[in-house]
C-alpha positions as CSV (number, residue, x, y, z in Angstrom):
1,M,0.1,0.0,0.0
2,V,1.4,3.5,-1.0
3,K,1.9,5.8,1.8
4,K,0.1,9.1,2.0
5,L,1.7,12.5,2.9
6,D,0.2,14.3,6.0
7,P,-2.2,16.9,4.7
8,K,-0.2,19.7,6.4
9,K,2.9,18.5,5.0
10,L,1.4,18.2,1.6
11,E,0.5,21.8,1.7
12,I,4.0,22.8,2.5
13,V,5.5,20.7,-0.4
14,K,2.9,22.1,-2.9
15,A,3.8,25.7,-1.7
16,T,7.4,25.2,-2.0
17,L,7.4,23.4,-5.3
18,P,8.0,26.5,-7.3
19,I,11.1,27.5,-5.4
20,V,12.5,23.9,-5.5
21,Q,12.0,23.9,-9.3
22,E,13.5,27.3,-9.7
23,H,16.7,26.0,-7.9
24,G,16.4,22.5,-9.1
25,E,19.6,22.1,-11.0
26,A,21.6,24.0,-8.3
27,I,20.1,21.8,-5.6
28,T,20.9,18.6,-7.6
29,K,24.4,19.8,-8.5
30,R,25.1,20.3,-4.8
31,F,23.5,17.1,-4.0
32,Y,26.0,15.0,-6.2
33,Q,28.9,17.0,-4.7
34,R,27.8,16.0,-1.2
35,L,27.0,12.5,-2.3
36,F,30.3,11.8,-3.8
37,E,32.2,13.5,-0.9
38,N,30.4,11.5,1.7
39,H,30.1,8.2,-0.2
40,P,32.7,8.1,-3.0
41,E,32.0,4.4,-3.4
42,L,28.9,5.4,-5.2
43,K,31.0,6.6,-8.1
44,N,31.0,3.0,-9.0
45,I,27.3,3.3,-10.0
46,F,27.0,6.9,-11.6
47,N,28.1,7.9,-15.1
48,M,30.8,10.5,-14.2
49,T,30.7,11.8,-17.8
50,H,27.0,12.9,-17.4
51,Q,28.1,14.4,-14.2
52,K,30.7,16.6,-16.2
53,T,28.2,17.6,-18.8
54,G,25.4,18.5,-16.3
55,H,22.9,16.1,-17.9
56,Q,22.6,13.9,-14.8
57,P,21.8,16.8,-12.4
58,K,19.2,18.2,-14.8
59,A,17.5,14.7,-15.2
60,L,17.4,14.3,-11.5
61,A,16.0,17.7,-10.9
62,N,13.1,17.0,-13.4
63,A,12.5,13.8,-11.7
64,V,12.3,15.0,-8.3
65,Y,10.1,17.9,-9.1
66,G,7.9,15.7,-11.2
67,A,7.3,13.1,-8.5
68,A,6.8,15.8,-5.8
69,A,4.2,17.6,-8.0
70,N,2.3,14.4,-8.4
71,I,2.7,13.0,-5.0
72,E,-1.0,12.8,-4.4
73,D,-1.4,10.4,-7.3
74,M,1.7,9.3,-9.0
75,S,-0.2,7.3,-11.6
76,A,0.1,10.2,-14.0
77,I,3.7,9.9,-14.2
78,M,4.2,6.1,-13.7
79,P,5.6,5.7,-17.2
80,V,8.5,8.0,-16.1
81,L,8.8,6.3,-12.8
82,E,8.8,2.9,-14.5
83,R,11.6,4.0,-16.9
84,I,13.7,5.1,-14.0
85,G,13.0,1.8,-12.2
86,Q,14.2,-0.1,-15.1
87,K,17.4,1.8,-15.1
88,H,17.8,1.3,-11.5
89,R,17.2,-2.5,-11.6
90,S,19.8,-2.7,-14.5
91,L,22.4,-0.7,-12.5
92,Q,21.6,-2.8,-9.3
93,I,20.4,0.0,-7.2
94,K,19.5,-1.3,-3.8
95,P,17.0,-0.2,-1.1
96,E,19.7,0.7,1.4
97,Q,21.1,3.3,-1.0
98,Y,17.8,5.3,-0.8
99,P,18.2,6.7,2.6
100,I,21.9,7.9,1.7
101,V,20.4,9.7,-1.3
102,G,17.6,11.3,0.8
103,E,20.0,12.5,3.4
104,N,22.4,14.3,0.9
105,L,19.4,15.6,-1.1
106,L,17.9,17.3,1.9
107,G,21.3,18.6,2.8
108,A,21.6,20.1,-0.6
109,I,18.1,21.7,-0.4
110,K,19.1,23.3,2.9
111,E,22.6,24.6,1.6
112,T,21.1,25.9,-1.6
113,L,18.0,27.6,-0.2
114,E,19.7,28.5,3.0
115,D,17.2,30.4,5.5
116,A,14.3,29.8,3.1
117,A,14.5,26.1,4.0
118,T,13.2,26.0,7.4
119,D,13.0,22.8,9.6
120,E,9.3,22.7,8.9
121,I,9.9,22.7,5.1
122,L,12.7,20.2,5.3
123,D,10.6,17.9,7.4
124,A,7.9,18.0,4.9
125,W,10.3,17.2,2.0
126,A,11.8,14.4,3.9
127,D,8.4,12.8,4.3
128,A,7.7,13.4,0.5
129,Y,11.0,11.9,-0.4
130,S,10.3,8.7,1.8
131,I,7.1,8.2,-0.1
132,I,8.8,8.5,-3.5
133,S,11.6,6.3,-2.5
134,D,9.1,3.6,-1.3
135,V,7.5,3.8,-4.6
136,F,10.8,2.9,-6.4
137,I,11.9,0.3,-3.8
138,R,8.6,-1.6,-4.3
139,M,8.8,-1.3,-8.0
140,E,12.5,-2.3,-8.3
141,D,11.7,-5.3,-6.0
142,K,9.3,-6.7,-8.4
143,L,11.6,-6.1,-11.3
144,Y,14.5,-7.9,-9.6
145,K,12.3,-10.9,-8.9
146,V,11.0,-11.1,-12.4
147,A,14.5,-10.9,-13.9
148,A,15.8,-13.8,-11.7
149,S,12.7,-15.9,-12.2
150,E,12.6,-15.9,-16.0
151,P,13.9,-19.0,-17.9
152,G,17.7,-18.5,-18.0
153,G,17.5,-15.3,-16.0
154,W,19.9,-14.3,-13.1
155,A,20.2,-11.8,-10.3
156,G,23.1,-9.3,-10.3
157,F,26.0,-9.4,-12.6
158,K,26.9,-12.4,-14.5
159,D,30.1,-13.1,-16.5
160,F,29.8,-13.4,-20.2
161,V,32.6,-14.0,-22.8
162,V,33.1,-12.0,-25.8
163,S,32.8,-14.6,-28.5
164,N,33.2,-12.3,-31.5
165,K,34.4,-8.7,-32.0
166,I,33.4,-7.3,-35.4
167,P,34.0,-3.6,-36.8
168,E,30.7,-2.3,-38.4
169,S,32.1,1.1,-39.5
170,D,34.8,3.4,-38.7
171,V,33.5,4.2,-35.3
172,I,31.1,1.3,-34.3
173,T,32.2,-2.1,-33.3
174,S,29.9,-5.2,-32.2
175,F,30.7,-7.4,-29.4
176,Y,28.9,-10.8,-29.2
177,L,28.4,-12.1,-25.7
178,K,27.8,-15.6,-24.6
179,P,27.4,-16.8,-20.9
180,K,30.6,-18.0,-19.5
181,D,28.9,-20.9,-17.8
182,G,27.2,-22.1,-21.0
183,S,23.7,-21.5,-19.7
184,S,20.8,-20.5,-21.9
185,L,19.7,-16.8,-22.3
186,P,16.4,-15.2,-21.2
187,R,14.5,-13.8,-24.1
188,F,14.3,-10.0,-24.2
189,I,12.0,-7.6,-26.0
190,P,13.6,-5.8,-29.0
191,G,14.7,-2.4,-28.0
192,Q,15.9,-3.3,-24.4
193,Y,19.5,-2.9,-23.1
194,I,22.0,-4.5,-20.7
195,T,24.3,-3.0,-18.2
196,I,28.0,-3.8,-18.4
197,K,30.5,-3.5,-15.7
198,L,34.2,-2.6,-16.6
199,D,37.2,-2.0,-14.5
200,I,39.7,0.1,-16.3
201,E,43.5,0.3,-15.5
202,E,44.4,3.5,-13.8
203,E,40.7,4.3,-13.2
204,E,39.9,4.4,-9.5
205,F,36.3,3.4,-9.8
206,T,34.2,0.7,-11.6
207,H,32.4,1.9,-14.8
208,L,28.7,0.9,-15.4
209,R,27.3,1.6,-18.9
210,Q,24.0,0.6,-20.5
211,Y,24.0,-0.6,-24.1
212,S,21.0,-1.5,-26.3
213,L,20.9,-5.0,-27.7
214,S,21.4,-4.8,-31.4
215,D,20.2,-8.2,-32.6
216,K,16.9,-10.1,-32.4
217,P,16.1,-12.2,-29.3
218,G,16.4,-16.0,-29.5
219,N,20.0,-16.2,-30.4
220,D,22.6,-17.9,-28.3
221,Y,24.3,-14.7,-27.7
222,Y,23.6,-11.0,-26.9
223,R,25.1,-8.4,-29.2
224,I,25.9,-4.8,-28.4
225,S,27.3,-2.3,-31.0
226,V,29.3,0.4,-29.5
227,K,30.3,3.7,-30.9
228,R,33.8,4.9,-30.0
229,E,33.6,8.3,-28.3
230,D,37.2,9.3,-28.6
231,A,37.0,12.8,-29.1
232,L,34.9,15.8,-27.9
233,E,31.5,15.8,-29.6
234,E,28.5,17.8,-28.9
235,G,29.8,18.8,-25.4
236,Y,30.8,15.4,-24.3
237,P,34.1,14.5,-23.0
238,P,35.8,11.5,-24.7
239,G,34.1,8.2,-23.7
240,V,36.4,6.3,-21.3
241,V,34.4,3.1,-21.5
242,S,33.6,3.1,-25.2
243,T,37.3,3.8,-26.0
244,D,38.4,1.1,-23.7
245,L,35.9,-1.5,-25.2
246,H,37.2,-0.7,-28.8
247,K,40.9,-0.8,-27.9
248,L,41.3,-3.4,-25.1
249,L,38.3,-5.7,-25.1
250,N,39.1,-8.7,-27.3
251,E,37.6,-12.1,-28.1
252,G,37.9,-14.5,-25.2
253,D,37.8,-11.7,-22.6
254,T,35.0,-11.7,-19.8
255,L,32.5,-9.0,-19.3
256,P,30.0,-9.0,-16.5
257,I,26.5,-7.9,-17.4
258,T,22.9,-7.6,-16.0
259,S,19.9,-9.2,-17.6
260,P,18.0,-7.1,-20.2
261,A,15.9,-4.3,-19.0
262,G,14.1,-1.1,-20.3
263,D,10.5,0.1,-21.1
264,F,11.4,1.1,-24.7
265,Y,10.6,-1.9,-26.9
266,L,8.7,-3.0,-29.9
267,D,5.0,-3.8,-29.5
268,M,5.0,-7.5,-30.5
269,E,1.3,-7.9,-29.9
270,S,0.4,-5.5,-32.7
271,T,0.4,-6.1,-36.6
272,R,0.2,-2.5,-37.4
273,P,2.8,-1.0,-39.7
274,V,6.0,0.3,-38.0
275,V,8.3,3.2,-38.9
276,L,11.9,3.0,-37.2
277,L,13.9,6.1,-37.3
278,S,17.5,6.3,-36.2
279,G,20.4,8.8,-36.1
280,G,24.0,7.6,-35.6
281,V,24.4,4.9,-33.0
282,G,20.6,5.2,-32.2
283,L,20.2,2.6,-34.8
284,T,21.1,-0.2,-32.3
285,P,17.7,-0.7,-30.7
286,M,16.0,-0.1,-34.1
287,L,18.1,-2.8,-35.7
288,S,16.9,-5.2,-33.1
289,M,13.3,-4.4,-33.9
290,L,13.9,-4.6,-37.6
291,N,15.7,-8.0,-37.4
292,T,12.9,-9.3,-35.2
293,I,10.1,-8.1,-37.5
294,A,11.9,-9.7,-40.5
295,A,12.2,-13.0,-38.7
296,E,9.0,-13.2,-36.8
297,Q,6.4,-11.0,-38.5
298,P,6.9,-11.4,-42.2
299,D,3.6,-9.7,-43.0
300,R,4.1,-6.6,-40.9
301,Q,5.0,-3.5,-42.9
302,V,8.1,-1.9,-41.6
303,V,10.1,1.2,-42.8
304,F,13.7,1.7,-41.5
305,I,15.0,5.3,-41.9
306,H,18.5,5.9,-40.8
307,A,20.5,9.2,-40.7
308,S,24.3,9.2,-40.5
309,M,27.0,11.6,-41.3
310,N,28.3,9.5,-44.3
311,G,28.9,5.9,-45.5
312,K,32.2,5.6,-43.5
313,V,30.4,5.8,-40.1
314,H,27.2,4.2,-41.2
315,A,27.1,0.7,-39.5
316,F,25.1,-2.3,-40.8
317,K,24.2,-0.6,-44.2
318,E,24.9,-3.8,-46.0
319,H,22.8,-5.9,-43.5
320,V,19.8,-3.7,-43.7
321,R,19.9,-3.4,-47.5
322,E,20.0,-7.2,-47.8
323,L,16.9,-7.4,-45.4
324,A,15.1,-5.0,-47.6
325,D,16.0,-7.0,-50.8
326,Q,14.9,-10.4,-49.2
327,H,11.8,-9.2,-47.3
328,K,8.9,-7.7,-49.1
329,N,7.5,-6.2,-45.9
330,V,10.8,-4.2,-45.2
331,K,11.7,-0.7,-46.7
332,S,14.9,1.0,-46.0
333,Y,15.9,4.7,-46.6
334,V,19.2,6.4,-45.8
335,I,19.9,10.0,-45.2
336,Y,23.6,11.3,-45.2
337,Q,24.3,14.7,-43.7
338,Q,27.5,15.0,-45.5
339,P,27.9,12.3,-48.1
340,T,31.5,11.6,-49.4
341,E,32.5,11.6,-52.9
342,E,32.5,7.7,-52.7
343,D,28.9,7.9,-51.5
344,K,27.9,10.2,-54.2
345,A,29.5,7.9,-56.9
346,A,27.8,4.9,-55.4
347,K,24.6,6.5,-55.0
348,N,24.0,4.6,-51.8
349,Y,21.7,7.1,-50.0
350,D,18.2,8.5,-50.6
351,K,18.7,12.1,-49.2
352,D,21.5,14.3,-48.2
353,G,21.3,16.9,-45.5
354,Y,18.7,16.4,-42.7
355,I,15.4,14.8,-42.3
356,T,12.4,17.1,-43.0
357,L,8.7,16.6,-42.5
358,D,8.1,17.1,-46.2
359,W,10.4,14.3,-47.1
360,L,9.1,12.0,-44.2
361,Q,5.5,12.6,-45.5
362,Q,6.5,11.8,-49.2
363,T,8.5,8.8,-48.2
364,I,6.0,7.2,-45.7
365,Q,2.9,8.7,-47.2
366,S,0.7,7.6,-44.2
367,N,1.0,8.4,-40.5
368,N,-1.1,5.4,-39.5
369,A,1.8,3.5,-37.9
370,Q,3.8,3.0,-34.7
371,F,6.8,5.2,-34.7
372,Y,10.0,4.5,-32.8
373,F,13.0,6.7,-32.8
374,C,16.4,7.0,-31.2
375,G,19.7,9.1,-31.9
376,P,21.2,12.3,-31.0
377,E,19.1,14.8,-29.1
378,P,18.6,17.3,-32.0
379,F,17.6,14.6,-34.4
380,M,15.1,13.2,-31.8
381,K,13.7,16.7,-31.2
382,A,13.3,17.3,-34.9
383,V,11.5,13.8,-35.5
384,N,9.2,14.3,-32.5
385,K,8.3,17.7,-33.7
386,F,7.6,16.4,-37.2
387,L,5.3,13.6,-35.8
388,I,3.3,15.9,-33.7
389,E,2.8,18.3,-36.5
390,W,1.8,15.4,-38.8
391,G,-0.8,14.5,-36.3
392,V,0.6,11.3,-35.0
393,P,-1.3,10.3,-31.8
394,A,1.0,10.3,-28.6
395,E,0.3,6.7,-28.0
396,D,2.0,5.9,-31.4
397,I,5.2,7.9,-30.6
398,H,8.0,6.0,-28.9
399,Y,11.5,7.1,-28.2
400,E,14.6,6.3,-26.3
401,F,17.3,8.6,-24.8
402,F,20.8,7.1,-24.3
403,G,22.1,8.1,-21.0
404,S,20.1,10.6,-18.9
405,F,16.7,11.2,-19.7
406,G,16.2,14.4,-21.9
407,D,13.3,16.7,-22.8
408,L,12.2,16.6,-26.4
409,D,10.1,19.8,-25.9
410,S,12.9,22.0,-24.5
411,D,14.7,24.5,-26.9
């Protein structure tokens, strides 16, 4: 049974929501500083790259505000809470860590708001946090039990062996992972991800990263396809983990992973047409969906649209082309932002520049479909805007952010 906030404390939380929202990012930045000062071992869980870019504090601020604003009835934001719960389960967040987070969050509120954060206000927010954390703990407990009880499922991290390492483009490499103990694999839903655990030489803390599974379920392996982030790009520092995977992880090496998770996945119960749109390495969950439809739903119409810088960095282009040639229900289109001379000579793309609504409408013709998309944030914002302008219902629009949760409606 979900706890209820005392009416007087509820009034206090509601009255102070605007100031908490106004100072949300400052509060969460200070929260992370406090958290890592007091509990440096938690750096083993958090993506420190997202700390440097500010994405994680912003995501936390939005989550805290959203939960507090709906604390009387959190059913309205349950999809968001479930998405966070899936991330937490995959990262192995435990109930005993929630009080640590709460203590440092309240401390950050006090330090940021200073005298405006009275004892009465802090007490009300402490109770609100207790209710929010209880919702997550209950939700994640169910997710842990489901993951461990599925055929082939397991709890925590399990050792897998890299059976194959295959370059897919100049920047993307696939890693085929098989259980070290030779056991069978639980079936996942196309679009889901796994968490890997990596200890890097000269790095003080363990690194956890989540990567979408890039092939269909039912194989004797899991496959992740990783983009090497070895240079500054769009405000990101170089990717410590992706670089290490590309350079140092080889066939025969062991990699601990958690079982598949995630709330972004293909609706396998439906037979409606599907449109898959991806930018860059955002094609990985889309590819899992495409391969699954081709193998398991031969009568379901699917359009695969991929945007890339050019042919050099475009992964799986031959594979997708072959699927479209071999399956009547599959259509594929390619957009190159800056096609090379080789691309132009080969005429191996359908549009140069950027995706536009006019082109999308001419290519697909009907918006009566389920739309799934993933890629860089500018690409996702553009696609989301186009779909809304085209009148696609919200229930037919599905997307996945890599890393911290973003906001497709923000400028």
